[in-house]
N, C-alpha and C positions, 0 to 999 in steps of 0.2 A: 244888289242889297235886297231890293224888293222880293227877289225869289227866296231870299233867305228867311225874311219876315214871314211870307206866305208859308213856306215850308216847314218852319217852326210852329206857327199856328195850326197848320194842318195836322202835324204830327200830335200836338195836344188834343185837337179835336177828335182824332181817330181814336186816341186813348180813351177819351171821355165817352165816345160812342161804345167802345169795348166794354168799359165798366157798366155803362147803362144797360147794355145788352145782357150782362152778367147778373145784374140786380133785378132786372125786370123780365124774366123769361116769358115766352108765349103762355096764355093762359090756357086753362083746361080745354075751353071751347075752341082753341087755336087762334085768339086773337093777338096780334103782334104789338104788345103795349110798349116795348122797348122803342121800337120805331116811332110810334106815336109820341113818346116822351121826348125822344131826340129832336124830332121835327118841331114839336111845340117849343122846347127850349131855344132850338136855333132860331126859330122865329122871333121869340121874345128878345133875344141878344141882339139880332141883327136890327130889329125896330129900335132898341135902346140905342146901340152905337151909332147908327145912321142919324138918328135925331140929335144925338150929342156932337156929331160931327157937323151936321148942318148948323148947329148953333155955335161952332168953333170951340166946343167944350174939350174935344180931344182932336188930335192931330191926324193928318191922312196916314201915316205909317201905323198908327194904333188902329185906326179904322181898318186898314188892309189886313193887319195880323188878326184882328177879332172876327171879321166878316168872311173875307175871301179865304183866309187861313183856317182858323179855328172852327168858325160855324160851317165853312165849306166841308171840313173833316168830319163834322158831327152830323150835320143833315144826311138824310139817307133817301133821297127821291128813288133811286134805284132799287134799293131794298123794299122801300114801300110799293113800288110797281110790282116786283116780284112776288112779295107776299100777298098782295091783292089778287094777282092771277093765280097763285096756288089756292087761294081761298075759293076762287071761282071754280077752278078744275076740280076741287075737292066736294064741289056741290054745296058749299056755304055762300051762297049768293049774298044772303042778308049781311053776313058778317063782311063779306067784301065790300058791299055798298056801305055798311057802317064804317069800315076802315077808311074808305075814300072820303066820306062825309066828315069824319072825326078829323082826319089828318089835314083836310083843307080848313075846316073851321077852326081847329086848335092853332094851325100855323098863323092864319090870318089873325086870329085873337091875340097869339104870342106876338106879333109883329106890332099890333095896336097897343097892347099892354106896354110893351117895351118903349114904344113912342111917347105914350102917356107918362111913363115913369121917368123918362129923360126930361120932358117938360117940368114936371114937378121938382126934379132934382135941380134943374137950371133955375128954376124960380126961388128956390131955398137958398141958393148959393149966391 
């Protein structure tokens, strides 16, 4: 049953990732906004869900569906790595460094904001 939960979540996450990549194409300068957006959103949702699960506000199957499944299908470390190397190879070192810095910063910020949001939601409920 867990494989089914993860698989369905992964399918939805992959579809969401595809939709984001269609909505946010690479900028004229060559910066991959869609990957940054997907990683930031995934970080936020993982932080939110893990904090809610830690506080027993959601069950383990919901956590599995949303984190391992859906956010696993959404987040894009391999794409991020490829795009960063492509920027380096294309001589756009500062964009490559910016891509690394922004993905790490926004992903950590997303997780932090997700956790804080969960805490606020739990305190209101």
